[in-house]
DSSP file (Angstrom, degrees, kcal/mol; ACC not computed):
  #  RESIDUE AA STRUCTURE BP1 BP2  ACC     N-H-->O    O-->H-N    N-H-->O    O-->H-N    TCO  KAPPA ALPHA  PHI   PSI    X-CA   Y-CA   Z-CA
    1    1 A X     >        0   0    0      0, 0.0     4,-1.7     0, 0.0     5,-0.1   0.000 360.0 360.0 360.0 -42.6   19.5   15.0   44.1
    2    2 A X  H  >  +     0   0    0      1,-0.2     4,-2.2     2,-0.2     5,-0.2   0.886 360.0  54.0 -62.5 -38.8   17.0   12.1   44.2
    3    3 A X  H  > S+     0   0    0      1,-0.2     4,-2.4     2,-0.2    -1,-0.2   0.889 106.3  52.6 -65.4 -38.0   14.2   14.4   42.9
    4    4 A X  H  > S+     0   0    0      1,-0.2     4,-2.1     2,-0.2    -1,-0.2   0.901 110.8  47.1 -63.5 -42.0   16.3   15.3   39.9
    5    5 A X  H  X S+     0   0    0     -4,-1.7     4,-2.1     2,-0.2    -2,-0.2   0.864 110.9  50.9 -71.1 -35.4   16.9   11.7   39.0
    6    6 A X  H  X S+     0   0    0     -4,-2.2     4,-2.1     2,-0.2    -2,-0.2   0.921 110.8  48.5 -63.7 -45.5   13.3   10.8   39.4
    7    7 A X  H  X S+     0   0    0     -4,-2.4     4,-1.8     1,-0.2    -2,-0.2   0.885 112.5  49.9 -61.9 -38.0   12.2   13.7   37.1
    8    8 A X  H  X S+     0   0    0     -4,-2.1     4,-2.1     2,-0.2    -1,-0.2   0.908 111.7  47.3 -65.4 -41.8   14.9   12.5   34.6
    9    9 A X  H  X S+     0   0    0     -4,-2.1     4,-2.7     2,-0.2    -1,-0.2   0.844 109.5  52.8 -67.0 -37.0   13.7    9.0   34.7
   10   10 A X  H  X S+     0   0    0     -4,-2.1     4,-2.0     2,-0.2    -1,-0.2   0.848 110.0  49.6 -66.7 -34.5   10.1   10.0   34.3
   11   11 A X  H  X S+     0   0    0     -4,-1.8     4,-2.0     2,-0.2    -2,-0.2   0.901 111.0  49.7 -73.8 -40.1   11.1   12.1   31.1
   12   12 A X  H  X S+     0   0    0     -4,-2.1     4,-2.9     2,-0.2     5,-0.2   0.957 110.7  49.7 -61.2 -51.2   13.0    9.1   29.7
   13   13 A X  H  X S+     0   0    0     -4,-2.7     4,-2.6     1,-0.2    -2,-0.2   0.896 110.3  50.9 -55.8 -41.8   10.0    6.8   30.3
   14   14 A X  H  X S+     0   0    0     -4,-2.0     4,-2.0     2,-0.2    -1,-0.2   0.883 109.6  48.9 -63.0 -38.2    7.7    9.3   28.7
   15   15 A X  H  X S+     0   0    0     -4,-2.0     4,-3.0     2,-0.2     5,-0.2   0.929 112.9  48.4 -68.4 -44.3    9.9    9.5   25.6
   16   16 A X  H  X S+     0   0    0     -4,-2.9     4,-1.9     1,-0.2    -2,-0.2   0.882 110.6  50.6 -63.9 -34.2   10.1    5.8   25.3
   17   17 A X  H  X S+     0   0    0     -4,-2.6     4,-2.0    -5,-0.2    -1,-0.2   0.907 112.4  46.7 -65.0 -42.1    6.4    5.4   25.7
   18   18 A X  H  X S+     0   0    0     -4,-2.0     4,-2.6     1,-0.2     5,-0.2   0.933 111.7  50.8 -63.9 -47.5    5.9    8.0   23.0
   19   19 A X  H  X S+     0   0    0     -4,-3.0     4,-2.2     1,-0.2    -1,-0.2   0.873 110.2  50.3 -56.1 -40.0    8.5    6.3   20.7
   20   20 A X  H  X S+     0   0    0     -4,-1.9     4,-2.4    -5,-0.2    -1,-0.2   0.914 110.5  49.6 -72.3 -38.1    6.7    2.9   21.2
   21   21 A X  H  X S+     0   0    0     -4,-2.0     4,-2.5     1,-0.2    -2,-0.2   0.959 113.2  45.5 -67.1 -47.0    3.3    4.4   20.3
   22   22 A X  H  X S+     0   0    0     -4,-2.6     4,-2.0     1,-0.2    -1,-0.2   0.861 113.2  50.1 -69.0 -34.1    4.6    6.0   17.2
   23   23 A X  H  X S+     0   0    0     -4,-2.2     4,-1.9    -5,-0.2    -1,-0.2   0.871 111.6  48.9 -65.9 -39.1    6.5    2.9   16.1
   24   24 A X  H  X S+     0   0    0     -4,-2.4     4,-2.3     2,-0.2    -2,-0.2   0.906 110.9  50.0 -64.6 -43.5    3.4    0.8   16.7
   25   25 A X  H  X S+     0   0    0     -4,-2.5     4,-2.1     2,-0.2    -2,-0.2   0.901 112.3  47.1 -63.4 -42.5    1.2    3.2   14.7
   26   26 A X  H  X S+     0   0    0     -4,-2.0     4,-2.4     2,-0.2     5,-0.2   0.889 111.4  52.1 -66.5 -38.3    3.7    3.2   11.7
   27   27 A X  H  X S+     0   0    0     -4,-1.9     4,-1.9     1,-0.2    -2,-0.2   0.925 111.5  45.1 -63.9 -44.2    3.9   -0.6   11.8
   28   28 A X  H  X S+     0   0    0     -4,-2.3     4,-1.6     1,-0.2    -1,-0.2   0.886 112.0  53.0 -70.5 -38.9    0.2   -1.0   11.7
   29   29 A X  H  X S+     0   0    0     -4,-2.1     4,-1.1     1,-0.2    -2,-0.2   0.914 110.7  46.7 -58.1 -44.7   -0.1    1.6    8.9
   30   30 A X  H  < S+     0   0    0     -4,-2.4    -2,-0.2     1,-0.2    -1,-0.2   0.841 113.8  48.3 -72.4 -33.3    2.5   -0.3    6.8
   31   31 A X  H  < S+     0   0    0     -4,-1.9    -1,-0.2    -5,-0.2    -2,-0.2   0.761 109.4  53.2 -76.4 -24.5    0.8   -3.7    7.4
   32   32 A X  H  < S+     0   0    0     -4,-1.6     2,-0.6    -5,-0.2    -1,-0.2   0.739  87.2  87.3 -86.4 -21.6   -2.6   -2.4    6.5
   33   33 A X  S  < S-     0   0    0     -4,-1.1     2,-0.3    -5,-0.2    -4,-0.0  -0.642  71.8-144.5 -82.0 120.4   -1.8   -0.9    3.1
   34   34 A X        -     0   0    0     -2,-0.6     3,-0.1     1,-0.1    -2,-0.1  -0.632  20.5-109.4 -84.4 142.7   -2.2   -3.5    0.4
   35   35 A X        -     0   0    0     -2,-0.3    -1,-0.1     1,-0.1     3,-0.1  -0.225  44.2 -91.3 -62.4 156.6    0.2   -3.5   -2.6
   36   36 A X        -     0   0    0      1,-0.1    -1,-0.1     2,-0.0    31,-0.1  -0.383  54.1 -96.7 -67.7 150.1   -1.4   -2.4   -5.9
   37   37 A X        -     0   0    0      1,-0.1    34,-0.1    -3,-0.1    33,-0.1  -0.284  15.8-149.3 -73.0 154.8   -2.6   -5.3   -7.9
   38   38 A X  S    S+     0   0    0      1,-0.2    17,-2.3    32,-0.1     2,-0.3   0.394  87.6  46.3-102.3   4.4   -0.7   -7.0  -10.6
   39   39 A X  E     -A   54   0A   0     15,-0.2     2,-0.4     2,-0.0    15,-0.3  -0.958  63.9-177.8-143.3 128.0   -3.9   -7.9  -12.5
   40   40 A X  E     -A   53   0A   0     13,-2.8    13,-3.0    -2,-0.3     2,-0.4  -0.987  17.9-142.0-130.9 127.4   -6.8   -5.7  -13.2
   41   41 A X  E     -A   52   0A   0     -2,-0.4    44,-2.6    44,-0.3     2,-0.3  -0.716  20.5-163.9 -89.6 133.4  -10.1   -6.7  -15.0
   42   42 A X  E     -AB  51  84A   0      9,-3.3     9,-2.2    -2,-0.4     2,-0.4  -0.903   6.3-167.4-121.0 147.0  -11.5   -4.2  -17.3
   43   43 A X  E     -AB  50  83A   0     40,-2.8    40,-3.0    -2,-0.3     2,-0.7  -0.999  14.8-149.2-137.5 133.6  -15.0   -3.9  -18.8
   44   44 A X  E  >  - B   0  82A   0      5,-2.6     4,-2.3    -2,-0.4     5,-0.4  -0.903  10.9-158.8-106.0 112.0  -16.4   -1.7  -21.6
   45   45 A X  T  4 S+     0   0    0     -2,-0.7    -1,-0.1    36,-0.6    37,-0.1   0.738  88.2  45.2 -63.6 -22.8  -20.1   -1.0  -20.8
   46   46 A X  T  4 S+     0   0    0     35,-0.2    -1,-0.2     1,-0.1    36,-0.0   0.906 124.6  28.9 -88.6 -48.3  -21.0   -0.2  -24.3
   47   47 A X  T  4 S-     0   0    0      2,-0.1    -2,-0.2     1,-0.0    -1,-0.1   0.629  96.1-134.8 -85.1 -14.8  -19.3   -3.0  -26.3
   48   48 A X     <  +     0   0    0     -4,-2.3     2,-0.3     1,-0.2    -3,-0.2   0.683  53.7 149.8  60.1  19.8  -19.6   -5.4  -23.3
   49   49 A X        -     0   0    0     -5,-0.4    -5,-2.6    -6,-0.0     2,-0.4  -0.641  33.4-154.4 -83.2 140.7  -15.9   -6.4  -24.0
   50   50 A X  E     +A   43   0A   0     -2,-0.3     2,-0.3    -7,-0.2    -7,-0.2  -0.922  13.2 179.3-115.2 145.1  -13.7   -7.5  -21.1
   51   51 A X  E     -A   42   0A   0     -9,-2.2    -9,-3.3    -2,-0.4     2,-0.5  -0.988  19.3-137.3-139.9 147.3  -10.0   -7.3  -21.0
   52   52 A X  E     -A   41   0A   0     -2,-0.3     2,-0.7   -11,-0.2   -11,-0.2  -0.899   4.3-161.3-105.3 132.0   -7.3   -8.2  -18.4
   53   53 A X  E     +A   40   0A   0    -13,-3.0   -13,-2.8    -2,-0.5     2,-0.4  -0.942  34.5 156.5-104.5 108.4   -4.3   -5.9  -17.6
   54   54 A X  E     -A   39   0A   0     -2,-0.7     2,-0.4   -15,-0.3   -15,-0.2  -0.977  28.8-168.9-138.0 152.7   -1.8   -8.3  -16.0
   55   55 A X        -     0   0    0    -17,-2.3     2,-0.4    -2,-0.4    15,-0.1  -0.997  11.8-176.8-140.4 130.8    1.9   -8.5  -15.4
   56   56 A X        -     0   0    0     -2,-0.4     2,-0.2     6,-0.1     6,-0.1  -0.978  15.3-142.9-134.6 142.1    3.7  -11.6  -14.1
   57   57 A X        -     0   0    0     -2,-0.4     3,-0.3     4,-0.3    -2,-0.0  -0.633  26.5-119.1 -95.6 161.7    7.3  -12.3  -13.2
   58   58 A X  S    S+     0   0    0     -2,-0.2    -1,-0.1     1,-0.2     0, 0.0   0.842 115.2  49.8 -66.7 -30.7    9.0  -15.6  -13.8
   59   59 A X  S    S-     0   0    0      2,-0.1    -1,-0.2     1,-0.0     3,-0.1   0.656 105.2-128.2 -83.0 -14.7    9.6  -16.0  -10.1
   60   60 A X        +     0   0    0     -3,-0.3     2,-0.2     1,-0.3    -2,-0.1   0.484  62.3 134.3  82.1   0.4    6.0  -15.3   -9.2
   61   61 A X        -     0   0    0      1,-0.1    -1,-0.3    -5,-0.0    -4,-0.3  -0.466  64.2 -95.2 -85.5 154.8    7.0  -12.7   -6.6
   62   62 A X        -     0   0    0     -2,-0.2     2,-0.4    -3,-0.1    -1,-0.1  -0.435  41.7-171.7 -65.8 139.3    5.3   -9.4   -6.3
   63   63 A X     >  -     0   0    0     -2,-0.2     4,-2.3     1,-0.1     5,-0.2  -0.982  25.0-149.7-137.3 124.6    7.1   -6.6   -8.1
   64   64 A X  H  > S+     0   0    0     -2,-0.4     4,-1.7     1,-0.2    -1,-0.1   0.820 102.1  55.2 -61.9 -26.9    6.3   -2.8   -7.8
   65   65 A X  H  > S+     0   0    0      2,-0.2     4,-1.9     1,-0.2    -1,-0.2   0.950 109.6  45.4 -71.1 -46.4    7.4   -2.3  -11.4
   66   66 A X  H  > S+     0   0    0      1,-0.2     4,-2.0     2,-0.2    -2,-0.2   0.868 110.5  53.3 -62.1 -40.4    5.1   -5.0  -12.7
   67   67 A X  H  X S+     0   0    0     -4,-2.3     4,-2.2     2,-0.2    -1,-0.2   0.889 108.4  51.0 -60.7 -39.0    2.2   -3.6  -10.6
   68   68 A X  H  X S+     0   0    0     -4,-1.7     4,-2.6     1,-0.2    -2,-0.2   0.887 107.1  54.9 -68.0 -36.8    2.9   -0.1  -12.2
   69   69 A X  H  X S+     0   0    0     -4,-1.9     4,-2.1     2,-0.2    -1,-0.2   0.920 108.8  46.6 -61.1 -43.9    2.8   -1.8  -15.6
   70   70 A X  H  X S+     0   0    0     -4,-2.0     4,-2.0     1,-0.2    -2,-0.2   0.883 112.0  51.4 -67.6 -35.3   -0.7   -3.2  -15.0
   71   71 A X  H  X S+     0   0    0     -4,-2.2     4,-2.4     2,-0.2    -2,-0.2   0.897 108.6  51.5 -66.9 -38.7   -1.9    0.1  -13.6
   72   72 A X  H  X S+     0   0    0     -4,-2.6     4,-2.2     1,-0.2    -2,-0.2   0.913 109.9  49.7 -60.9 -42.2   -0.6    1.9  -16.8
   73   73 A X  H  X S+     0   0    0     -4,-2.1     4,-1.7     1,-0.2    -2,-0.2   0.917 110.1  49.5 -59.6 -46.2   -2.5   -0.6  -18.9
   74   74 A X  H  X S+     0   0    0     -4,-2.0     4,-2.4     2,-0.2    -2,-0.2   0.870 109.1  52.0 -58.7 -43.5   -5.6   -0.1  -17.0
   75   75 A X  H  X S+     0   0    0     -4,-2.4     4,-1.8     1,-0.2    -1,-0.2   0.924 108.7  53.4 -64.2 -41.7   -5.3    3.9  -17.3
   76   76 A X  H  X S+     0   0    0     -4,-2.2     4,-0.6     1,-0.2    -1,-0.2   0.862 110.0  45.4 -63.2 -34.0   -4.9    3.4  -21.0
   77   77 A X  H ><>S+     0   0    0     -4,-1.7     5,-2.2     1,-0.2     3,-0.8   0.856 107.2  59.6 -77.6 -29.8   -8.1    1.4  -21.3
   78   78 A X  H ><5S+     0   0    0     -4,-2.4     3,-1.8     1,-0.3    -2,-0.2   0.887  99.6  56.7 -59.9 -37.2  -10.0    3.8  -19.1
   79   79 A X  H 3<5S+     0   0    0     -4,-1.8    -1,-0.3     1,-0.3    -2,-0.2   0.775 105.5  52.4 -62.6 -26.2   -9.2    6.5  -21.6
   80   80 A X  T <<5S-     0   0    0     -3,-0.8    -1,-0.3    -4,-0.6    -2,-0.2   0.218 131.4 -89.4 -97.1  13.1  -10.9    4.4  -24.2
   81   81 A X  T < 5S+     0   0    0     -3,-1.8   -36,-0.6     1,-0.3    -3,-0.2   0.451  81.5 136.1  99.1   0.7  -14.1    3.9  -22.1
   82   82 A X  E   < -B   44   0A   0     -5,-2.2     2,-0.3   -38,-0.2    -1,-0.3  -0.470  36.6-154.7 -79.3 153.7  -13.3    0.8  -20.1
   83   83 A X  E     -B   43   0A   0    -40,-3.0   -40,-2.8    -2,-0.2     2,-0.3  -0.938  23.6-103.4-124.6 151.1  -14.1    0.6  -16.4
   84   84 A X  E     -B   42   0A   0     -2,-0.3     2,-0.3   -42,-0.2   -42,-0.2  -0.534  33.5-132.7 -77.6 135.2  -12.5   -1.5  -13.7
   85   85 A X              0   0    0    -44,-2.6   -44,-0.3    -2,-0.3    -1,-0.0  -0.642 360.0 360.0 -82.6 146.2  -14.5   -4.5  -12.6
   86   86 A X              0   0    0     -2,-0.3    -1,-0.1     0, 0.0    -2,-0.0   0.444 360.0 360.0 -79.7 360.0  -14.9   -5.1   -8.9
Protein backbone atom coordinates (compact mmCIF):
# COMPACT_ATOMS: atom_id res chain seq x y z
CA UNK A 1 0.00 0.00 0.00
CA UNK A 2 2.80 2.44 0.86
CA UNK A 3 4.53 1.64 -2.45
CA UNK A 4 1.37 2.54 -4.42
CA UNK A 5 1.05 5.92 -2.65
CA UNK A 6 4.73 6.67 -3.29
CA UNK A 7 4.41 5.83 -6.99
CA UNK A 8 1.29 7.98 -7.24
CA UNK A 9 2.99 10.93 -5.52
CA UNK A 10 5.98 10.59 -7.84
CA UNK A 11 3.62 10.71 -10.82
CA UNK A 12 1.87 13.80 -9.48
CA UNK A 13 5.22 15.51 -8.82
CA UNK A 14 6.39 14.69 -12.36
CA UNK A 15 3.17 16.13 -13.82
CA UNK A 16 3.48 19.30 -11.74
CA UNK A 17 7.12 19.70 -12.75
CA UNK A 18 6.27 19.28 -16.43
CA UNK A 19 3.37 21.72 -16.14
CA UNK A 20 5.66 24.24 -14.46
CA UNK A 21 8.30 23.93 -17.18
CA UNK A 22 5.71 24.36 -19.96
CA UNK A 23 4.15 27.36 -18.19
CA UNK A 24 7.55 29.00 -17.77
CA UNK A 25 8.41 28.42 -21.44
CA UNK A 26 5.12 29.92 -22.60
CA UNK A 27 5.52 32.92 -20.32
CA UNK A 28 9.04 33.61 -21.59
CA UNK A 29 7.92 33.24 -25.20
CA UNK A 30 5.08 35.71 -24.66
CA UNK A 31 7.35 38.22 -22.95
CA UNK A 32 10.06 38.05 -25.59
CA UNK A 33 7.87 38.78 -28.61
CA UNK A 34 7.67 42.49 -29.26
CA UNK A 35 4.46 44.01 -30.53
CA UNK A 36 4.43 45.32 -34.10
CA UNK A 37 5.50 48.95 -34.40
CA UNK A 38 2.95 51.74 -34.66
CA UNK A 39 5.41 53.86 -36.67
CA UNK A 40 7.51 52.67 -39.63
CA UNK A 41 10.02 54.86 -41.49
CA UNK A 42 10.14 54.25 -45.24
CA UNK A 43 12.82 55.29 -47.76
CA UNK A 44 12.77 55.29 -51.57
CA UNK A 45 16.32 54.55 -52.81
CA UNK A 46 15.78 56.10 -56.26
CA UNK A 47 14.01 59.34 -55.32
CA UNK A 48 15.70 59.60 -51.88
CA UNK A 49 12.27 60.40 -50.42
CA UNK A 50 11.41 59.39 -46.84
CA UNK A 51 7.93 58.87 -45.49
CA UNK A 52 6.51 57.80 -42.14
CA UNK A 53 3.70 55.30 -41.70
CA UNK A 54 2.35 56.03 -38.24
CA UNK A 55 -0.81 55.48 -36.27
CA UNK A 56 -1.58 57.05 -32.91
CA UNK A 57 -4.43 56.81 -30.48
CA UNK A 58 -5.68 59.71 -28.42
CA UNK A 59 -4.92 57.79 -25.25
CA UNK A 60 -1.35 57.02 -26.33
CA UNK A 61 -1.77 53.32 -25.61
CA UNK A 62 -0.64 50.52 -27.90
CA UNK A 63 -3.38 49.17 -30.13
CA UNK A 64 -3.10 46.11 -32.41
CA UNK A 65 -5.55 47.75 -34.83
CA UNK A 66 -3.34 50.83 -35.16
CA UNK A 67 -0.23 48.67 -35.59
CA UNK A 68 -1.98 46.83 -38.44
CA UNK A 69 -2.83 50.18 -40.05
CA UNK A 70 0.84 51.25 -39.95
CA UNK A 71 1.85 47.87 -41.39
CA UNK A 72 -0.71 48.18 -44.20
CA UNK A 73 0.65 51.64 -45.04
CA UNK A 74 4.21 50.26 -45.17
CA UNK A 75 3.17 47.39 -47.45
CA UNK A 76 1.51 49.82 -49.87
CA UNK A 77 4.68 51.92 -50.00
CA UNK A 78 6.84 48.81 -50.52
CA UNK A 79 4.79 48.08 -53.65
CA UNK A 80 5.82 51.54 -54.91
CA UNK A 81 9.54 50.89 -54.34
CA UNK A 82 10.02 52.11 -50.80
CA UNK A 83 12.08 50.10 -48.30
CA UNK A 84 11.91 50.07 -44.51
CA UNK A 85 14.57 52.06 -42.72
CA UNK A 86 16.32 50.32 -39.87
